[in-house]
Structure formats: C-alpha cells, structure tokens
C-alpha positions, 0 to 999 in steps of 0.5 A: 333080364334087360327090359326095353323102354316100352314107350319106344314101342309106341312109335311108328315103325321108322322115322318119317324122313328115314322112310322117305329115304328108304322108299326113294332108295328102293325106287332107284334100285328098281329103276336104275336108269331113272334120274330121281330128283329129291325135294323131300328131306330138307338137306342143303346143296350149297357149299359152306360159305368161303368165309366159314371154310377159311375160319375152319382151316385156320382153327384146324391149323391151331389144333395142330400146334401145341401152343394153340391146341384146345381140348374140351371147350366150355359146356355152353360154347365159346364166348367168341361165338356167343357174343357174335350171336347176341350182337348180330342176331338179337341186339339189332332187334331190341333183344338183350341177352346175357352170355350165359343165356346162350347155349351152343349145340350140335343142332336144333333137332337135338335141342328140341328133342332133348329139352323136354328132359328137364320137364316132368312127365305129367306135363300136358303138351300142345303141338301144331298139326301138322308138326315136325315129328321130333317134337312128338316122338321125343315126348313119346320116348319120355313117356309123356304122351299115353297111347296112340289112336287110329289117326296116329294121335296120342291121347295126352297131346293137345293137337292144334289143327292147322287148316286152310280155314285158319290159314295153316296157323295153329289156334290157341289151345282149347284147354290149359296146357303146360308145354307148347311147341311152336315153329315159325317159319313153320316146318312143314307148311312154310307159314309165318305169324305176325307180332300180334299173333305171336303176342297172343301165344306169349300172353296165353303162356304167361296166364297159364304158367306154360312154357313155349318151346319156340323153333326159329331154325328158319328165321333167316328166310323171313323177308316180310317185315310183319313177321318177327324173327325171334319170340323175344321181340315180344314183351314178356316172352323172356318169362315163358319161352325158350328159343332154338336156332340153327346154322344148318339151313342158313349157312350150310352146316347140316354136315358140320352141325352147329346150332344154339338155344336161348334159355332166359333166366326168367323162364321157369317151371315148378316143382310139386310144391309150387316152387319156381325153378329157373330152366337156365341152370337146369339146362346147363346141368343137363348139357354138362352131364350129357354133352361135351360141346361142339368142336372148336373148328366148327364154332370158329366157322360159325363165328365167321358167319357174322363177319362182313364177308360171311353175312354177304355169302350167307345172304346169297345162299338164302336168296338162292334157296328163296328163288328156288322156293319161288320157282316151285311155288309159282310153278305149282300154282301155274299147274293148278295146285293150291299152295302154301308157304315158300315166301318166308321159308324154304318149304312149300306145302301143297294140296294133293289133287283130288283129295289123294292120300299123301303117300299115294301122291308120293308114289305117283310123283316118284313113279311118273315125274321121278321127283321125291317129296314128303307126304303130309300124313307123316307130319300128323293127321291134319297133314293128310291130303297135303305134301311138302317140297323143299327149296334146297335142291340145285337150281337146275334140279329145281327147275327140272323137277317143276317142269316134270310135275307140270308136264306129267302130273 
C-alpha cells in the first residue's frame, strides 16, 4: 500500500495563483464578451530583448553542429555566465564573489522552494506576513510547520506582521528563529528597506546563528539610492545569508527560465553535535543529484543581458514596467485608495475599500471592471483587507484597467 506524504494534505486546496487563474477563466467562459485585463499573476508581457534573442539563435545554431554541440553542462552553470553576473551585478556594489559561489538555476521560485531541503525539519522559520506563498508551502511539504489554525497560519512558523503601522515592513522576530525568509523589493507589498534596516537583520542572524534566505528577484527595479540591491552589501552577510535572483521579471525570462543563487562558503548550518557545515557544498550536492542545469542556449541568452546593448534593452523594459506601476499607483491614489509599493517594484499593494474581504474585492473588481488582481488573503492572514496589482501588463491594458477602476469601483 503506497502511503501519501501527509504534509501535502495540510496545504490549501490549490496554489494561490492557480486559483486566481481558475476563477478568471471561469468568469471568461461565463462572460465571453467581456474584455478581461489581468493585473494579477506576475507574468511579463514585453518580449525578450533583441540582444538575448540574437545570442540564443547563435547558441542554437552551435547546438546543430558537431564541432560546437554541447551536452550536459556544468551543474553550477557555465562560467561565461557566472563571471558576467559577478562582474556586473556584484562587483560594482563592492561585493566580491567566487565563481563557485554562484549557482545558475531554472528560477528563483524553484530555488527558494528547494533550498529548505538542506536544513533539518526541526528548524524554526520566520516569514513576513503577507508573504510569497512558496516560502511557506515548500516548508509545509517538508514537514517543518506543524498544523494550521483557522487563520491559515501554521503552528511552527513565526509570522512577522507587515502592517500600516510599521510601514509594511516585517519586525525582527520576537523569539529566536533559525531560518528567515526576506524578500526585498517585496512581493506582494512592493516595499523596500534601507541599509540600516537590513543591517539589523544581518546582526540578528549573526547573534542567533540563523540563516537568512534573501529573495532579491526584483532588485533591478530599485531606483532609490537608500535601498540596497543585495544583502551582501551589508557587512557580515556572507556569514548568514543566501541570495536568490532571477532573469524572469527583469529580462522577460518567465517562459525560458533562468535564475541564480548566491551561496557564500562562509554561510553555515550546524549538526546535532554543534559542528558547523558550509551550505555551499551541500547545495552543490543537492543540485548535482536533482538538477541537470539550465540549457546552453538559455544561459547564452542570459549572458547577453550583460552586453552593452543588452543592458540598454533590459533597462528600457524595466522602465516600461515602472511607468506602468506609476500609472497604477497614481491612478488608485487619485481614486481615493490607500496604496503601498509601486516605486521600486512592479507591485502595487492597495487597501480594499470599506474593509472589504480581499476575495470579495477580487470578485467585484472582475465583475464590474473586468480587471483581475490577486487577493491579499492569499498571501497570509495580514494580507486580508488588501489586494495586489502588477505592472506587467501592456501600457494600453494598464491605462484601460485603471480607467475602469476609477469609473466603476
């Protein structure tokens, strides 16, 4: 008799964004004449930059010739990409990395979900609330979280409430924790933190021998100087932090999949006898066992992001989405909504009118304005009463959606 992993049974019936898509698809079937605009799931609409396309085509042609064909690539990724990442994303910010501290992967979502595998199940973890659901769900699957209460919170997770009173920024844990998930610029709230605020997190982790799992997938959207792009800009972070980044939202790789994770050799976890073990070789061991790497044409395309033309083209794409964010943010504020984010991030976090439940607001917005967003309750208990919109639609649809919201809500 095959037994199920019963930890999966603790999860909500469906993944948040799958449920959003299901409801939107049902509405479209019931209302075939409706012009539905999605500002919900954070998928991009701008095409891959021309420099990336050219590099991918060249790489595909290489794969078609015996003398340039490549089979399995290095488990950590090709050095030609890793070296460009270090030279362009980290050295200009004073961060020194070795080639074997950078791991190329098929997505920050995959890595943030999978990295917990190398930690023991008895670790206590802390997450912001609201939070990107993958951080919680992957730990539920591993059996690290205990049972869930009637607010949808798990007994062994320390939830750090992000409220209007604290500027939608998580407070330090009230008790000792072992693993800390942080995401800045934040998904879903779109908020950033200062260097001083980030230093407080690094100091906490060093004092408590905790590990910070830092999701920086949206760092390229940062425009304000006081917000750090990498946790490794903070002194001591190499001892306590792992950082996840992605080409998905910056260069349009949602459909081609490429990301990378930084695992410094200094960051460690401990065994039952108190002996320290570097996470770097453990993550390599995990990847070598379970992952055969990102395809050569995709990595070649990612490397083209760092060419002069690639940088200009990616910057133009990010500017396009940030202008969408401005249109949404200012349009909502003009309509009387209380809004967060949308300055250094492609996400706008709004307070629902009249303390309306977020799924009720989802239904009303879709029914009356034919606009799809994401209910805040799907991101955690403290997301109830809030709603997320994304800036990844086309300019035409962004403007049209905001006009509909202003006119009909």
